[in-house]
C-alpha positions as CSV (number, residue, x, y, z in Angstrom):
1,M,148.3,54.2,83.1
2,I,147.0,53.4,86.6
3,G,148.4,56.1,88.9
4,R,146.3,55.5,92.0
5,I,144.5,52.6,93.7
6,A,141.9,53.1,96.4
7,G,139.9,50.2,97.8
8,I,139.5,47.6,100.5
9,I,142.4,45.3,101.5
10,L,141.4,41.7,101.0
11,H,144.9,40.1,101.6
12,R,148.2,41.3,102.9
13,A,151.6,39.7,102.3
14,Q,155.2,40.8,103.1
15,D,155.7,42.3,99.7
16,Q,152.3,42.7,98.1
17,V,148.7,43.6,98.9
18,L,145.4,42.6,97.2
19,I,143.0,45.5,97.0
20,D,139.4,45.2,96.0
21,V,138.2,48.2,93.8
22,R,134.5,47.8,93.1
23,G,134.7,44.1,92.7
24,V,138.0,43.9,90.9
25,G,141.0,42.7,92.8
26,Y,144.4,44.4,92.1
27,I,147.7,42.8,93.2
28,V,150.0,45.7,94.1
29,H,153.7,45.1,94.9
30,V,155.0,47.2,97.8
31,S,158.1,47.5,99.9
32,E,158.2,45.7,103.3
33,R,158.2,49.1,104.9
34,T,155.0,50.1,103.2
35,A,153.4,46.7,103.8
36,A,154.1,46.9,107.5
37,N,152.2,50.2,107.8
38,L,149.1,49.2,105.8
39,P,145.8,48.8,107.6
40,P,144.5,45.2,108.4
41,A,142.5,43.2,105.9
42,G,139.0,44.5,105.6
43,Q,140.0,48.2,105.9
44,A,140.4,50.8,103.2
45,T,143.7,52.0,101.8
46,A,145.0,54.1,98.9
47,L,148.4,53.9,97.2
48,Y,150.0,55.8,94.3
49,T,151.0,53.3,91.7
50,E,153.4,52.6,88.8
51,L,152.4,50.2,86.1
52,L,155.2,48.0,84.7
53,V,154.4,46.7,81.2
54,R,156.2,43.9,79.5
55,E,155.3,41.6,76.7
56,D,154.4,38.8,79.1
57,L,153.8,40.7,82.3
58,L,151.8,43.5,83.9
59,Q,152.7,44.5,87.4
60,L,151.5,47.3,89.7
61,F,153.9,48.8,92.3
62,G,152.5,50.9,95.1
63,F,153.8,53.8,97.1
64,P,152.3,55.8,100.1
65,T,153.5,59.1,98.7
66,L,154.4,60.6,95.3
67,L,157.9,61.4,96.6
68,E,158.6,57.6,97.1
69,K,157.2,57.0,93.6
70,E,159.7,59.6,92.2
71,W,162.6,57.9,94.1
72,H,161.5,54.6,92.6
73,R,161.5,56.0,89.1
74,L,165.0,57.5,89.6
75,L,166.4,54.2,90.8
76,T,165.0,52.3,87.9
77,S,166.7,54.7,85.5
78,V,170.0,53.0,86.4
79,Q,170.9,50.0,84.2
80,G,170.6,46.8,86.2
81,V,168.0,48.2,88.7
82,G,164.7,46.6,88.2
83,A,161.4,47.6,89.8
84,K,161.7,45.1,92.6
85,V,165.3,45.9,93.4
86,A,164.4,49.6,93.6
87,L,161.5,48.7,95.9
88,A,163.9,46.8,98.1
89,M,166.2,49.8,98.4
90,L,163.3,52.0,99.3
91,G,162.0,49.5,101.8
92,T,165.4,49.1,103.5
93,L,166.4,52.7,103.7
94,G,163.2,54.7,103.4
95,P,162.9,57.8,101.3
96,E,165.0,59.9,103.7
97,G,167.7,57.3,104.1
98,L,167.8,56.8,100.4
99,A,168.1,60.5,99.7
100,R,171.0,60.7,102.2
101,A,172.8,57.8,100.8
102,L,172.6,59.1,97.2
103,A,173.5,62.7,98.1
104,L,176.6,61.5,100.0
105,G,177.5,58.8,97.4
106,D,177.3,56.3,100.2
107,W,177.1,53.0,98.2
108,S,177.7,50.9,101.3
109,A,174.3,52.0,102.6
110,L,172.7,50.9,99.4
111,R,174.3,47.4,99.8
112,K,172.1,46.8,102.8
113,A,169.1,46.2,100.4
114,P,168.4,42.6,99.4
115,G,169.7,41.8,95.9
116,V,172.1,44.7,95.7
117,G,175.7,43.8,95.4
118,P,178.8,46.1,95.6
119,K,179.1,46.7,91.9
120,L,175.4,47.7,91.5
121,A,175.5,49.8,94.6
122,Q,178.5,51.7,93.4
123,R,176.9,52.2,90.0
124,V,173.7,53.6,91.5
125,A,175.6,55.9,93.9
126,M,177.8,57.2,91.1
127,E,175.0,57.7,88.5
128,L,172.5,59.3,90.9
129,K,174.6,61.5,93.1
130,D,174.0,64.5,90.9
131,K,170.4,63.6,90.1
132,A,169.3,63.1,93.7
133,P,169.2,66.8,94.6
134,A,166.4,67.4,92.1
135,V,164.2,64.8,93.8
136,M,165.2,66.0,97.3
137,A,164.1,69.5,96.3
138,M,160.6,68.3,95.5
139,G,160.3,67.6,99.3
140,G,157.0,68.2,101.0
141,N,155.3,68.9,97.7
142,L,155.2,65.2,97.0
143,T,154.7,63.8,100.5
144,V,150.9,64.1,100.4
145,D,148.9,61.0,101.1
146,P,146.9,59.3,98.2
147,G,143.6,61.0,99.1
148,P,140.1,59.9,100.2
149,L,139.4,56.3,101.0
150,P,136.3,54.2,100.2
151,E,134.0,52.9,102.9
152,P,135.3,49.7,104.4
153,S,133.5,46.5,103.6
154,A,132.2,44.0,106.1
155,E,133.5,41.1,104.0
156,V,137.1,40.1,105.0
157,I,138.7,37.0,103.5
158,E,141.7,37.0,105.7
159,A,142.5,37.6,109.4
160,P,144.2,40.9,110.1
161,V,148.0,40.9,110.1
162,A,149.9,42.5,112.9
163,R,150.8,46.1,112.2
164,T,153.8,48.0,113.2
165,A,153.7,51.6,114.5
166,P,153.5,54.3,111.7
167,P,156.7,55.9,110.7
168,A,157.8,59.2,112.1
169,P,156.8,62.4,110.2
170,S,158.8,63.0,107.1
171,S,161.6,65.5,107.1
172,A,161.3,65.9,103.3
173,Q,159.9,69.5,103.5
174,A,162.7,70.7,105.8
175,T,165.3,69.1,103.5
176,A,163.7,70.8,100.4
177,D,163.6,74.2,102.1
178,A,167.2,73.9,103.2
179,L,168.3,73.0,99.7
180,S,166.4,75.9,98.3
181,A,168.0,78.3,100.7
182,L,171.5,77.0,100.0
183,G,170.8,77.3,96.3
184,N,169.9,80.9,96.7
185,L,173.2,81.4,98.5
186,G,175.0,80.2,95.4
187,Y,175.9,76.7,96.3
188,A,175.8,74.0,93.6
189,P,173.0,71.4,94.0
190,S,175.4,68.5,94.5
191,E,177.4,70.1,97.3
192,A,174.3,71.6,98.9
193,A,172.6,68.1,98.8
194,S,175.7,66.5,100.4
195,A,175.8,69.0,103.2
196,V,172.1,68.9,103.9
197,A,172.1,65.1,103.9
198,E,175.0,64.9,106.3
199,A,173.3,67.5,108.6
200,A,170.1,65.6,108.5
201,A,171.8,62.3,109.3
202,R,173.2,63.9,112.5
203,E,169.9,65.4,113.5
204,P,167.0,63.7,111.7
205,Q,164.2,65.8,113.2
206,A,166.0,69.2,112.7
207,A,163.8,72.1,111.6
208,T,164.7,74.0,108.4
209,A,166.6,76.7,110.1
210,A,168.7,74.3,112.2
211,L,169.3,72.2,109.1
212,I,170.5,75.2,107.1
213,R,172.9,76.3,109.9
214,A,174.4,72.8,110.2
215,A,174.8,72.5,106.4
216,L,176.5,75.9,106.3
217,R,179.0,74.8,108.9
218,L,179.8,71.8,106.9
219,L,180.2,73.9,103.7
220,A,182.4,76.5,105.4
221,P,186.1,76.5,104.2
222,K,188.2,74.4,106.4
223,E,191.2,76.2,108.0
């Protein structure tokens, strides 16, 4: 199993990247979100990878963090969700947006991803609503980057591609800590995840304490 790729980018496309690792080029399929934030050709990069093995096909899928890799695995556990469809969901919503959609059972958000129709979106939301909290709870423990990079090479076979600004810092750790706190207070994982997801949607950059307070307000009995 190939779990990590680190090398020099030789070619970038919208949905894949060719990475040279000591003379061997690996094609790694990535989401558009990941592709947009990779360095230009000629520079070093590292990605966590998942190897898809079929009788007539070998494909590598790449992720900037282990947390995204876990979300991808969870999505592909649903019947009808292939590796590329799962990648499209991650690319469209991002890990935080995906976590929020699954925790809230918001299938309409999942429909925004290319190739995801209403029936599939509803199936994913229904099947993963109770499983999403476990991945959310992993939080910051899996948001680490893929580690040290090799030295860039002077040889570049393609002109650099325009690069978008890097994404904002992940709120995964605050989410995980808030879930843990609510669990300690006796709330079920599914209801805690829904409240935290809704609170995070209202204030994406909220610190842990603020997230817990907001979630508790949402969980309070309605008069």
